[in-house]
NUTORGU-331149 format. One record per residue: residue number from 1; z, y, x of N, C-alpha, C in turn. Coordinates in Angstrom, 1 decimal, decimal comma, padded with zeros to 4 digits, always signed. Each point is the difference from the previous one (the first is absolute). Last residue first. Layout:
<sites>
> num_nw_nv_nu_caw_cav_cau_cw_cv_cu
> NUM_Z_Y_X_Z_Y_X_Z_Y_X
...
</sites>
This chain:
<sites>
> num_nw_nv_nu_caw_cav_cau_cw_cv_cu
> 120_-031,9_+032,7_+019,7_-001,1_-000,9_+000,3_+000,2_-000,7_+001,2
> 119_+002,9_+003,5_-001,8_+000,2_-001,3_-000,6_-001,1_-001,0_+000,3
> 118_+000,3_+004,8_+001,3_+000,7_-000,9_+000,9_+000,2_-001,4_-000,6
> 117_-003,5_+004,3_-000,5_+000,7_-001,0_-000,8_+000,6_-001,0_+000,9
> 116_-000,9_+005,5_+000,5_-000,5_-001,3_+000,3_+000,8_-001,0_-000,8
> 115_+000,3_+005,0_+000,2_+001,1_-000,9_+000,4_-000,5_-001,4_+000,4
> 114_-002,8_+003,7_-001,6_+000,4_+000,2_+001,3_+001,1_-001,0_+000,5
> 113_-001,9_+000,3_-004,5_-000,9_-000,7_+000,9_+000,5_+000,2_+001,5
> 112_+002,1_+002,3_-003,7_+000,4_-001,5_+000,1_-000,8_-000,7_+001,0
> 111_+001,0_+005,4_+000,4_-000,9_-001,0_-000,7_+000,4_-001,4_+000,2
> 110_+003,8_+003,7_+000,3_-001,1_-000,3_+000,8_-000,9_-001,0_-000,9
> 109_+003,9_+003,9_-000,9_-000,6_-001,3_-000,6_-001,3_-000,3_+000,7
> 108_+004,5_+002,9_+001,7_-001,4_+000,0_-000,2_-000,4_-001,3_-000,6
> 107_+004,4_+001,2_+001,6_-000,2_+000,5_-001,3_-001,5_+000,0_-000,4
> 106_+001,7_-001,4_+004,3_+000,7_-000,8_-001,0_-000,3_+000,4_-001,4
> 105_-001,5_+002,3_+004,0_-000,9_-001,1_-000,3_+000,7_-000,9_-001,1
> 104_+000,1_+005,3_+001,0_+001,0_-001,1_+000,0_-000,7_-001,2_-000,5
> 103_-001,7_+004,6_+002,6_-000,2_-000,9_-001,0_+001,0_-001,1_+000,0
> 102_-001,8_+005,0_+002,3_+001,2_-000,7_-000,4_-000,3_-001,0_-001,1
> 101_-003,4_+003,0_+001,6_+000,3_-001,0_+001,0_+001,3_-000,8_-000,3
> 100_-001,7_+003,5_-003,0_-001,0_-001,0_+000,2_+000,4_-001,1_+001,0
> 99_+002,8_+003,8_-000,8_-000,1_-000,8_-001,2_-001,0_-001,2_+000,1
> 98_+000,4_+003,2_+003,5_+001,2_-000,9_-000,1_+000,0_-000,9_-001,2
> 97_-003,5_+003,2_+000,4_-000,1_-001,1_+001,1_+001,2_-000,9_+000,0
> 96_+000,1_+003,7_-002,9_-001,0_-000,9_-000,4_-000,1_-001,2_+001,0
> 95_+002,7_+003,6_+001,2_+000,6_-000,8_-001,1_-000,9_-001,0_-000,5
> 94_-001,7_+003,0_+003,2_+001,0_-001,0_+000,6_+000,7_-000,8_-001,1
> 93_-003,0_+003,4_-001,4_-000,8_-001,1_+000,7_+001,0_-001,0_+000,6
> 92_+001,8_+003,9_-001,9_-000,5_-000,9_-001,1_-000,8_-001,2_+000,7
> 91_+001,7_+003,3_+002,9_+001,1_-000,8_-000,6_-000,5_-000,9_-001,1
> 90_-003,1_+003,0_+001,9_+000,4_-001,0_+001,0_+001,1_-000,9_-000,6
> 89_-001,2_+003,7_-002,5_-001,1_-001,0_+000,0_+000,3_-001,1_+001,0
> 88_+003,0_+003,6_-000,2_+000,1_-000,8_-001,2_-001,1_-001,0_+000,0
> 87_+000,0_+003,0_+003,6_+001,1_-000,9_+000,0_+000,1_-000,9_-001,2
> 86_-003,3_+003,3_+000,1_-000,3_-001,0_+000,9_+001,1_-001,0_+000,1
> 85_+000,7_+003,8_-002,5_-001,0_-000,8_-000,7_-000,3_-001,2_+000,9
> 84_+002,7_+003,2_+001,9_+000,7_-000,7_-001,0_-000,9_-000,9_-000,8
> 83_-001,9_+002,9_+003,2_+000,8_-001,1_+000,7_+000,8_-000,8_-001,0
> 82_-002,4_+003,8_-001,6_-000,9_-001,1_+000,5_+000,7_-001,1_+000,6
> 81_+002,5_+003,7_-001,3_-000,5_-000,7_-001,2_-000,9_-001,1_+000,4
> 80_+001,5_+002,9_+003,4_+001,1_-000,9_-000,5_-000,4_-000,8_-001,2
> 79_-003,0_+003,2_+001,7_+000,1_-001,1_+000,9_+001,1_-001,0_-000,5
> 78_-000,6_+004,0_-002,4_-001,2_-000,9_-000,2_+000,2_-001,2_+000,9
> 77_+003,2_+003,3_+000,5_+000,2_-000,6_-001,3_-001,2_-001,0_-000,2
> 76_-000,1_+002,7_+003,8_+001,0_-001,1_+000,1_+000,2_-000,7_-001,3
> 75_-002,9_+003,7_+000,0_-000,6_-001,2_+000,7_+001,0_-001,1_+000,2
> 74_+001,4_+004,0_-002,0_-000,9_-000,7_-000,9_-000,6_-001,2_+000,7
> 73_+002,8_+002,8_+002,6_+000,7_-000,7_-001,1_-000,9_-000,8_-000,9
> 72_-002,0_+002,8_+003,3_+000,7_-001,2_+000,6_+000,8_-000,8_-001,0
> 71_-002,0_+004,1_-001,4_-001,0_-001,0_+000,3_+000,6_-001,3_+000,6
> 70_+002,9_+003,7_-000,6_-000,4_-000,6_-001,3_-001,1_-001,1_+000,1
> 69_+001,3_+002,4_+003,8_+001,1_-000,8_-000,4_-000,3_-000,7_-001,3
> 68_-003,0_+003,3_+001,8_+000,0_-001,3_+000,7_+001,1_-001,0_-000,4
> 67_-002,4_+003,9_-003,1_+001,2_-000,1_+000,9_+000,0_-001,4_+000,6
> 66_-004,8_+001,7_-001,6_+001,4_-000,1_-000,6_+001,0_-000,1_+001,1
> 65_-004,9_+000,2_+000,6_+000,5_+001,3_-000,5_+001,4_-000,1_-000,5
> 64_-002,4_-003,7_+001,6_+000,1_+000,9_+001,2_+000,5_+001,3_-000,5
> 63_-000,9_-003,5_-003,1_+001,2_-000,2_+000,7_+000,2_+001,0_+001,2
> 62_-002,7_+001,3_-004,6_-000,2_-000,9_+001,2_+001,3_-000,1_+000,8
> 61_+000,1_+000,8_-005,3_-000,1_+000,8_+001,2_-000,1_-000,9_+001,2
> 60_-001,7_-000,8_-005,2_+001,0_-000,3_+001,0_-000,2_+000,9_+001,2
> 59_-001,3_+000,8_-005,4_-000,5_-000,3_+001,4_+001,1_-000,2_+000,9
> 58_-000,3_-001,1_-005,4_+000,5_+000,9_+001,0_-000,5_-000,3_+001,4
> 57_-003,2_-001,0_-004,2_+001,3_-000,5_+000,6_+000,6_+000,9_+001,0
> 56_-003,1_+001,9_-004,0_-000,2_-000,7_+001,3_+001,4_-000,5_+000,5
> 55_-001,4_+000,6_-005,3_+000,6_+000,6_+001,1_-000,2_-000,7_+001,3
> 54_-001,4_-001,0_-004,6_-001,0_+000,3_+001,0_+000,7_+000,7_+001,2
> 53_+002,3_-003,8_-003,4_-000,4_+001,4_+000,1_-000,9_+000,3_+001,1
> 52_+000,7_-004,5_-003,2_+000,3_+000,5_+001,4_-000,5_+001,5_+000,0
> 51_-000,7_-003,1_-003,7_+001,3_+000,8_+000,0_+000,3_+000,7_+001,3
> 50_-003,7_-003,1_-000,6_-000,3_+001,3_-000,7_+001,3_+000,9_+000,0
> 49_+000,2_-004,5_+001,6_-000,6_+000,9_+001,0_-000,3_+001,4_-000,6
> 48_+001,7_-003,4_-002,8_+001,0_+000,4_+001,0_-000,6_+001,0_+001,0
> 47_-002,9_-002,0_-003,1_+000,9_+001,0_-000,7_+001,1_+000,4_+000,9
> 46_-003,0_-003,2_+001,7_-000,6_+001,3_-000,1_+000,9_+001,0_-000,7
> 45_+001,4_-004,5_+000,1_+000,1_+000,6_+001,3_-000,6_+001,4_+000,1
> 44_-000,5_-002,5_-004,0_+001,4_+000,4_+000,2_+000,2_+000,7_+001,4
> 43_-004,2_-001,8_-001,0_+000,3_+001,2_-000,8_+001,4_+000,4_+000,2
> 42_-001,3_-003,9_+002,1_-000,6_+001,1_+000,7_+000,3_+001,3_-000,8
> 41_+001,3_-004,1_-001,9_+000,9_+000,4_+001,1_-000,6_+001,2_+000,7
> 40_-002,6_-001,6_-003,4_+001,2_+000,5_-000,6_+001,0_+000,4_+001,2
> 39_-004,0_-002,2_+001,2_-000,3_+001,4_-000,5_+001,3_+000,6_-000,6
> 38_+000,2_-004,5_+001,2_+000,0_+000,8_+001,2_-000,3_+001,5_-000,3
> 37_-000,1_-003,2_-003,6_+001,4_+000,2_+000,6_+000,0_+000,9_+001,2
> 36_-004,2_-001,1_-001,8_+000,7_+000,9_-000,9_+001,5_+000,2_+000,5
> 35_-002,7_-003,1_+002,3_-000,4_+001,3_+000,3_+000,7_+001,0_-000,9
> 34_+000,8_-004,5_-000,8_+000,6_+000,4_+001,3_-000,4_+001,4_+000,4
> 33_-002,1_-001,8_-003,8_+001,4_+000,2_-000,3_+000,8_+000,4_+001,3
> 32_-004,5_-001,2_+000,5_+000,1_+001,2_-000,8_+001,4_+000,4_-000,3
> 31_-000,9_-004,2_+002,0_-000,2_+001,1_+001,0_+000,1_+001,4_-000,7
> 30_+000,2_-003,8_-002,7_+001,2_+000,1_+000,8_-000,1_+001,1_+001,0
> 29_-003,8_-000,9_-002,6_+001,1_+000,5_-000,8_+001,3_+000,2_+000,8
> 28_-003,8_-002,2_+002,0_-000,2_+001,5_-000,1_+001,2_+000,6_-000,8
> 27_+000,0_-004,7_+000,3_+000,2_+000,6_+001,3_-000,1_+001,5_+000,0
> 26_-001,1_-002,3_-003,9_+001,5_-000,1_+000,2_+000,3_+000,7_+001,3
> 25_-004,5_-000,6_-001,0_+000,6_+001,1_-000,9_+001,5_+000,0_+000,2
> 24_-002,4_-003,4_+002,3_-000,3_+001,3_+000,5_+000,6_+001,2_-000,8
> 23_+000,3_-004,4_-001,7_+000,9_+000,2_+001,2_-000,3_+001,3_+000,7
> 22_-002,7_-001,0_-003,6_+001,4_+000,1_-000,5_+000,9_+000,2_+001,2
> 21_-004,5_-001,0_+000,9_+000,1_+001,4_-000,6_+001,4_+000,2_-000,4
> 20_-001,0_-004,3_+001,5_+000,0_+001,0_+001,1_+000,1_+001,4_-000,5
> 19_-000,2_-003,4_-003,2_+001,2_-000,1_+000,7_+000,0_+001,0_+001,2
> 18_-003,9_-000,3_-002,5_+001,0_+000,6_-000,8_+001,4_-000,1_+000,7
> 17_-003,6_-002,2_+002,0_-000,3_+001,4_+000,0_+001,1_+000,8_-000,8
> 16_+000,0_-004,7_-000,2_+000,4_+000,4_+001,4_-000,1_+001,5_+000,1
> 15_-001,6_-001,9_-004,0_+001,5_-000,1_+000,1_+000,5_+000,5_+001,4
> 14_-004,6_-000,4_-000,6_+000,5_+001,1_-000,7_+001,5_+000,0_+000,0
> 13_-002,1_-003,6_+002,0_-000,2_+001,2_+000,8_+000,5_+001,2_-000,7
> 12_+000,2_-004,1_-002,2_+000,9_+000,0_+001,1_-000,1_+001,3_+000,8
> 11_-003,0_-000,8_-003,5_+001,3_+000,3_-000,5_+001,0_+000,1_+001,1
> 10_-004,3_-001,3_+001,2_+000,1_+001,4_-000,3_+001,3_+000,4_-000,7
> 9_-000,8_-004,6_+001,0_+000,0_+000,8_+001,3_+000,2_+001,5_-000,3
> 8_-000,4_-003,0_-003,7_+001,3_-000,1_+000,7_+000,0_+000,8_+001,3
> 7_-004,1_-000,2_-002,2_+001,0_+000,8_-000,9_+001,3_-000,1_+000,7
> 6_-003,3_-002,6_+001,9_-000,2_+001,4_+000,3_+000,9_+000,9_-000,8
> 5_+000,0_-004,5_-000,9_+000,6_+000,2_+001,3_-000,2_+001,4_+000,4
> 4_-001,9_-001,6_-004,0_+001,4_+000,3_-000,1_+000,7_+000,2_+001,3
> 3_-004,7_-001,3_-000,3_+000,2_+001,4_-000,4_+001,5_+000,4_-000,1
> 2_-001,7_-004,0_+003,4_+000,0_+000,3_-001,5_+000,4_+001,5_-000,3
> 1_-002,4_-001,8_+004,6_+001,3_+000,3_-000,5_-000,1_+000,3_-001,5
</sites>
């Protein structure tokens, strides 16, 4: 092999090395910027958490120690809320199913290949 082919090989290898290093630096720079954004968000959340007082949350009274009528009312409210959410979910599923299953074939643009060529 002549000497100039070795020069070309080494120049190509050096250029490939520089390209890999540049791509790696760009990759690391993007990760660093993403990390800086996440740290900024974390600092904002930490500032909110620092504003929280050290007071203990109010303790709830166990249901066995409360008035039975109040406990029944609270339970009936929870059950009613759960049934309402369930009804809304079911209604959304039914509406979606009706939307999917109703199709007016006259308004749909079917692929031309489906018609077949009747002129042949």
